[in-house]
C-alpha positions in Angstrom: 0.0 0.0 0.0 1.4 3.4 -1.0 1.3 6.2 1.4 2.1 9.9 0.7 4.9 11.4 2.7 6.7 14.7 2.7 10.4 15.0 3.4 11.6 18.4 4.5 15.4 18.9 4.4 17.3 21.8 6.0 21.0 22.5 5.9 23.6 25.2 6.1 25.8 23.3 3.5 24.2 23.4 0.0 26.4 20.7 -1.4 25.6 18.2 1.4 21.9 19.0 1.0 22.1 18.3 -2.7 23.8 15.0 -2.0 21.0 13.9 0.3 18.4 14.9 -2.3 20.1 12.9 -5.0 20.3 9.8 -2.7 16.5 10.1 -1.9 15.8 10.5 -5.7 17.9 7.4 -6.5 16.0 5.3 -3.9 12.7 6.5 -5.4 13.8 5.6 -9.0 15.0 2.1 -7.9 11.8 1.4 -6.1 9.7 2.8 -9.0 7.6 5.2 -6.9 6.2 8.6 -7.7 8.3 11.5 -6.5 7.8 15.3 -6.8 10.8 17.4 -6.1 13.2 18.5 -4.8 11.3 21.7 -4.5 13.6 24.6 -3.4 12.2 26.9 -0.7 13.5 30.5 -0.1 16.8 30.7 1.7 16.6 31.9 5.3 19.3 34.4 6.1 20.4 35.1 9.7 22.5 38.2 10.1 24.6 39.2 13.1 26.4 42.6 13.1 29.1 43.1 15.8 31.4 45.9 16.6 35.1 45.1 15.9 36.6 47.0 18.8 36.0 45.5 22.2 36.4 48.9 23.9 34.2 51.9 23.2 36.9 54.2 21.8 38.0 54.6 18.2 36.1 54.7 15.0 33.0 52.6 14.8 33.8 49.7 12.6 31.5 46.7 12.3 31.7 43.1 11.1 28.8 41.4 9.5 28.3 37.6 9.9 25.7 35.8 7.8 24.4 32.2 8.0 22.2 30.9 5.1 19.8 28.0 5.7 18.8 26.1 2.5 15.6 24.2 2.5 14.1 21.6 0.2 10.8 19.6 0.1 10.4 16.2 -1.6 6.9 14.6 -1.9 6.9 10.8 -2.1 4.1 8.3 -2.5 6.0 5.3 -1.2 5.3 1.8 0.1 6.7 0.3 3.3 9.9 -1.1 1.6 10.9 2.3 0.2 10.2 4.1 3.5 12.5 1.6 5.4 15.2 2.4 2.9 14.7 6.2 3.5 15.0 5.6 7.3 18.3 3.7 6.9 19.8 6.5 4.7 23.0 7.9 6.2 22.6 11.6 6.6 25.4 14.1 7.5 25.4 15.9 10.8 24.5 19.3 9.4 21.5 18.1 7.3 18.3 18.1 9.3 15.4 15.9 8.0 11.8 15.9 8.9 9.5 13.1 7.6 5.8 13.5 7.8 3.1 11.2 6.6 0.1 12.9 5.0 
């Protein structure tokens, strides 16, 4: 019995996120299931502006730090066998995965 599922992937590293997406797509092609995606979502940017000088004297110079969070969605209508393969997939530490059954 096929069951629709949605896989949400989030990562700071775009290359590792792409590798996980291709692995999920390969599992889907081998199992012969219907897959939509990966659908790119807007990049979430977190900015932190700090002052360079620890003391209060001198000219005001600032450093800007930015972290980008890349997100993808993959919709799968998979059977139990394909879902078990997705659960056994080795995912890097900085890639976060959320699997929801719809």
